[in-house]
Every structure is written in structure tokens, then in C-alpha cells.
C-alpha positions in Angstrom: 5.8 -12.5 4.2 2.2 -11.6 5.8 2.6 -9.7 9.0 0.5 -11.2 11.9 -1.9 -9.4 14.1 0.4 -10.1 16.8 3.2 -8.4 14.9 1.5 -5.3 14.1 0.2 -5.0 17.3 3.7 -5.2 18.8 5.1 -2.8 16.1 2.7 -0.3 17.0 3.8 -0.2 20.6 7.4 -0.1 19.7 7.2 2.5 17.5 4.8 4.8 19.5 7.4 4.4 22.5 10.5 3.9 20.6 10.9 0.3 22.4 13.8 -2.4 21.2 11.9 -5.4 21.8 8.8 -7.2 22.3 9.6 -8.7 25.7 9.1 -5.8 27.9 5.5 -5.4 26.0 3.2 -7.7 28.0 3.7 -5.5 31.3 3.1 -2.3 29.8 0.2 0.1 31.5 -0.7 3.8 30.9 1.6 5.6 32.8 4.0 2.8 33.7 6.8 4.2 31.2 7.8 7.9 30.5 6.9 7.5 27.0 3.5 6.4 27.7 2.1 10.1 28.7 -1.0 11.6 27.0 1.0 12.6 24.1 2.5 8.7 24.1 -1.1 7.6 24.5 -2.1 9.5 21.1 0.4 8.5 19.3 -0.2 4.6 20.0 -3.7 5.0 19.0 -2.5 6.6 15.8 -0.2 3.7 15.0 -2.9 1.3 15.7 -5.3 3.1 13.6 -2.7 3.1 11.0 -1.7 -0.9 11.2 -5.3 -1.9 11.4 -7.1 0.5 9.1 -9.9 1.6 11.8 -10.8 4.4 13.8 -10.7 4.1 17.4 -13.6 5.7 19.5 -13.2 8.1 21.9 -14.6 5.6 24.4 -12.0 2.7 23.5 -9.2 5.5 23.4 -9.9 6.5 27.0 -10.3 2.4 28.2 -7.2 1.5 26.5 -4.8 1.5 29.4 -2.5 -1.4 28.9 -1.1 -3.6 26.4 -3.0 -6.7 27.5 -6.3 -4.8 27.7 -5.9 -3.1 24.2 -6.3 -6.5 22.3 -9.6 -7.1 24.1 -10.5 -3.7 22.6 -9.7 -4.4 19.2 -11.6 -7.1 19.1 -14.4 -4.8 19.2 -13.1 -3.9 15.5 -12.9 -7.1 14.2 -9.3 -7.4 15.0 -7.9 -10.5 17.0 -4.6 -10.6 18.1 -2.8 -13.9 18.0 
């Protein structure tokens, strides 16, 4: 079974922040949970880079402040989260 871009995206968030389910993801914002601190942010960026085989620019890394905003940023890399 091929994993969708949404599944890869959600898995990256769950792995980075040790979350159990997807239901809490849509409301996530930087520092909205203890796990999404500066170290957690870098872990998330690494998970996303690995999942999608990309390198996220420093500007995009800084602008990546929420679950919903992240999908817009990934569009710059040709990745549509659906």
C-alpha cells in the first residue's frame, strides 16, 4: 500500500512529537505543546525532509509555524498534502 502525502505528513508530526493520533494535529502550532519547542521543531523538519526526500530552506524552516501552514510551505517543494 502506497502512503499518501497526508499520511506521510501526519506521520512526521506524530513521530516528531510522540503523538498517538491524527485528530490533534490540525490545531498544532509552534510552542502550542511542550514537545514543539526549538528542538522539537528541528526534529519535525528532519522528519519531513526524510519523508519527502527534500531539504527545507532556512527561510521556510523559520516560517513553518503550524500544521496548516506547513502544507503551504511544502507546496514550494512540489509536495501537495491531500
